N, C-alpha and C positions, 0 to 999 in steps of 0.2 A: 842161834844165840845161846841155847842151853849148852851145846857142846863147847862153845867159846867160853862160857862161864865156868864150866867144869875144868876146862883146860887151864884157865887162869888160876883157879884155886889149886889145881894139882901142881902147877909149876911154882906157885908161892910156897907150897908145903914140901916140895921136892928138895932133898939134900944135895942133889947133883946140879940143881939150877942156880942161877945167880939172882934169885929174888924177883923183885918187881920188873926188872928189865926183860928177863926171859919170859915171865908170865905175860907181859903186855905184848911182846913180839909174837908169841905163839897164839894168843887169843885173837889178836888183830888179823894174823894170817888165816886163821880158821874162818873168821867173818868174811874176809875177802874171797877166799876159795869157795865158800859156801854160797856166794851171791848167785841167785838163780837166773842170771841173764841168759845162759845157753838154753835152759829149760823153757824160759819165757819166749825165746825165739824159735824153738824147735817146731812147733805146730803152725803158728801163723805165717812164718816165712815160707814153709813148704806149700801151704794153701795159696798164698799170694802168687808165688812163682808158678805153681801148677795151674792156677786159674788163668794167669796171663798166657801160658803156653797153650792152654785149651782154646782161648780166644783166637790165637794165631792159627789153630787148626780148624776153626769154625765150630767149636763146641762151647756153648755158653752155659756155665753153671751159675744158676741164679743165686745160690748161697753156698758157703763153704761146706756146710753139713752134707750137701748132696754128693760131694766127692767121696765122703766116707760111706754114705748110704749106698751109692752105686757100686762101690768095691765089695759090698757085702751081699749083693743080690745073688740068688741061686737059679732064678728062672726069669726069662725075658719073654713077655707076651706081646704080640703084635696085632694091631688092627690090620685088616686086609686092604681095603680100598684106599689108595693114596699113600699107603705106608709100605706094604710089600709090592703093591702094583702101582702102575704109573698114575692112577687116579684120573686118567683121561680116556674113559671108555668110548668106544665107537659102536654105533648100531650095526649089527651083523645080520639079524633075522627079524622079519616081520611076518607073522602068520595070522591072517585075519579071516574070520568067518565070512565076511563080505566087506567090500569097500576098503581095501588096505590104505589108500591115501587118506580117507576120512578118519579111520582109526588112528593113524599117525598124527593127523592134524589135531584131533580132539585130545589125544594123550599129551601132545606137546603143549597145548594151551593149559591143560591141567598141571603140567610139570613146570611151567614157565616161572612160577614163584618159588619152586622148591630149590634147595641148596645141595641136594645129593648129586654126585657125579653121574649116576644113571639118568636122572632127570635132565641134566644138562646135555647128555648124549642124545636123548630123544628130541630135545628142542633143536639141537644143531642139525639133526637129520631132517627134521621137518623144514627148517629154514633152507636147507640145501635143495629141497624140492622146488623152491621158488614161489610157492603160493603165499598169498597174504596171510600172515599169522592170525589165528583166532585169539580172543581175549576171554579169560575166565571172569564170570560175574561174581563168583564166590569161590573161596579156596580154604580147605582145611587139611593140614598135614598131620599124620599120626607117625611120630618117630619110630623108625624100624619096621613100619608096616606099609605105608603108602599114602596117597593123597586122594582127596575127594573134591570135586569142583563142579560148578555149573557153567557150562560152555554153550553158547548159542542156543539156550533153552533146553539143553540136554544134560542129564546127570552122568558125570564121568568119574569112574574109579580107576586108579592105576596103583598096582602094588602086588602084594603076595596073595596066595589063595586064602589065607586067614583074614586078610584085609577085606577081600570081597565077601567072604562068609559072614564077617561082622556086619556087613551092610545087606545081608540077605541074598547074596548073589551066588549061585552054584557055579563052580569053576570046573566041574568034572570033565566036560567035553574037551578041555584044553590041558588037562593034567599030563597026558601022555607027551604032548609037545613040550611042555614045561620041563618034564624030567629029562627028555632027550637033550634039550639045550643045556641043561644044568650039567649033564654028564660030559659035555664038551667044554667045560670050564667057562661057560658063558653065564652071565647074570641075566635071568629072565624075569620079566614082570608081566602080570596079567592086566588086561584092559577090559572094563565093563562099561557098556553104554546103555543108559535107561534100564538098568536092572538086569541086563543080559550080558553074559561073557562074550566079548567081541573079538578078542585076539590076544596074541602073545608077542611081546617085543623083547628081543635079546640083544645085549651089548657085551662086548668083550673088552676086558681091561688087562693088558699084558703085564707080566711080572717085570719089575725093574731089573735092569741089567746087573745091578749090584746085590740083588736079593739072595741069590744062591751063595755067592762068595761071602756075603755078610753073615748069613746064618751059619755057614760052615765055620767061620772064624769064631763066632760065639760058642759053638759047640767045642771048638778047640780050646777055648778058655775054661771049659768044664761047666758050662751053663746049660740048663734045659731051655728049649725054645718052644713056644706055643703060638698058635694063631687063634684069635677070637674074632668071629665074623658074623654079621647079620644075614649073610647069604644062606640059602638052603644048604643042607649037608652035602648034596651031590656036587654042587658048584664049589663049595669050600674044599672038599676032598680032592676034586680035580685040580684046583689051583695048588693044593698042598703037595701034589705028586712031585717027587724029585727034590723037595725041600728038606726031607728027613726031619720033620717036626716031631717033637715028643708028644704034643697034645694039639688036637684040632677041635675047637668048639664052634659049632655053626648054629644059625638061626637064633642068635643071641641079641635080644633087644638092647638098646642103650642103657635102659634101667637095669637089665640083668647082668651087664658086664661087670659091675661091682661085685656081685655075688660070685661070678666065675673067678674073678681075681682072688677073692677070699678062699675059694676052694683050692686054687693052684698054690696059694701061699701055705695053706695047711698041708698040702701034699709035698711041696718041694722046698719051701722056705721063703726068704725075702724075695720080693718080686718087683720087676720094673715093667712098666707098660709103655709101649710106643704107639702113638697115634697122631692124627693130624686134623680131625674134624670136630665140629661142634658137638656131635654125639659122643665123642671120646672124652670130653671134659670131665665127667664124673669119674671115669676109670683112671684118668691121669691124676686126679686129685686123691683118689683112694689108694693107688699103688704106693709102695715104699719109695719108689722113685718114678716120677712121671717124665717121659721123654717125648718131646714134640718135634715134629719135622718143621723146619724153618718156614716152609711155604704153606704151612697149615693155617687154620683159622685163628683169629685173635684170641678167641675163647680158649682154644686148646693150648696156645702158647702161654697164656696167662695162668693156666691150671698146672703147667709143667714146671719141674725144677731144673730140667736140662733141656736146652733147645739146640737142635742140630741146624746150623746155618746153611748146610748144603743137603740137598735131597738125596742122600746116599745111605743105604742100609748099613754099609760097612762102617759108617761113622759111629754107629751104636757100639760096635766092638772096640773102636778106637777110644771112645769115651770110657768104657770099662777098663781098658788097658791103662789109660792115663790115671784113672781114679786109684787103681791098684798101685801104680808107680808112686803116686803122691803119698798113699798110706804107708808104703814101704819106706819112703824117704823120711816120713815123720817118725816111724819106729827107729830108724837108724839115728836120727837126731836125738831122740829121747834116750836111746841106749848110750850114746856118747855123753850126753849131758849128765845123766845119772851116774854112769861109770866114772866120769871125771870127778864128781863129788865124792863118790864112795872111795875112790883110790887116794885122792889128794887131801881130804879132810884129816885122816889120821896122820898123814905126813906133816901137814900144817900144824897139827896139834903137838908135834914133836915125838911121835912114836918111834922114829928111827934114830933120834939123837942119842939115846943111851947105848944103842947097839952099834951104830956106824958113825956117830958124830955128825949126821946129816940134819940140817935145819932148813926149812922153807921160810925165807924171810917174806915180810909183807910185799916187798917190791917184786920178788919172783912170783909170789902168789897172784899179784895183780896181772903180771905178764901171762901167767898160765890161764887166768880167767879170760883174758882177752883172746888168747889163742883158742880157747874152747868156743867162745862166741863166734869167732871168725870161722872156725871149722864147721859149726852148725850152719851158718849162712852159706858158706861155700858149698856144702853138701846139698843144700836146698837149691842153689843156683844150677846144679847139674840137671835139674828138671827142664831147664831151658833147651837142652839138647834132646829132649824126649822125642822119639818118633815112633808112631804105632807100627806094629809089624806089617800093616797093610800099606806102608809107604805113603803114597800120595792119595790114598782113599779119601782123605778129608781135605 
């Protein structure tokens, strides 16, 4: 409006102009050309089309800002169980001081109310034995450590060596077996009955078929990749072999995951966290972008800004690629919209008339404005054809 006012006055005072007619034509042309329709469409149109394409690919961005935030991440941290692994562990080893079937039955009764995949594996193994399941009279779960229960008049503990130590139970006789199983990429827990270490139960949770390729794709996008796990260091490192991770943090309790993410952010930059469990909710909320697996818990999904509707690690890379494509599209739109205004406002103001006799009439200015808006929308619609480099990964 200021430029239009200056243009009007300049042409009113110009000896080469024809007074009010020329002044009005140029001032109105400036107002029409300067209309910010294209700039107003540049960002929301790209976000709308990008979000729609994401939904078609099984990627749910819960708000538009997550598109930009994900494009800015420099490190992606993964929970292990259920995220990089199948989340369906199966019992592989049972080492008992005495009475293996009794140890398994009591441990299963203690874990029956737990939500951790390891606990479910123990319960399934006990049910496969065919014996009548025992029921716990009391149950207390310590997140990231283990459970304590009263079963058939006996005190049962299932969890880490630290969990047993916290209840005054020495686990030294079984530490050797625990370490050996951990070195075989198995998740092992200790069982104590009536204040004595009674056995070690190990489960194996294989890597997802998409894990290696998905992490490689993230590294190909220039991102650092980390794993944050509650498992002991030997198990976590065994699982991490072949994944070429930049960071492996093990024996991290759910409460400490937030602190680990803060450390990774300080070291690498903006961080995304990928998880699926109840224990991951604080980390998902704390990360710059929380990414939840679609089959994860409701709490994890509610805490995340991006939800992967398919249980595929490669979908994380696809989401990053799409977010970058949307941001690049927005920049193209803004560059066109601003460039259009910068170039045509002087022309509409009559800068070329004294030199070349060229004038941009209000009618042509309106047509040019429409072309600019259509160009921005058409460029945004190109995102409908976006396909991640991984093809059908999502």
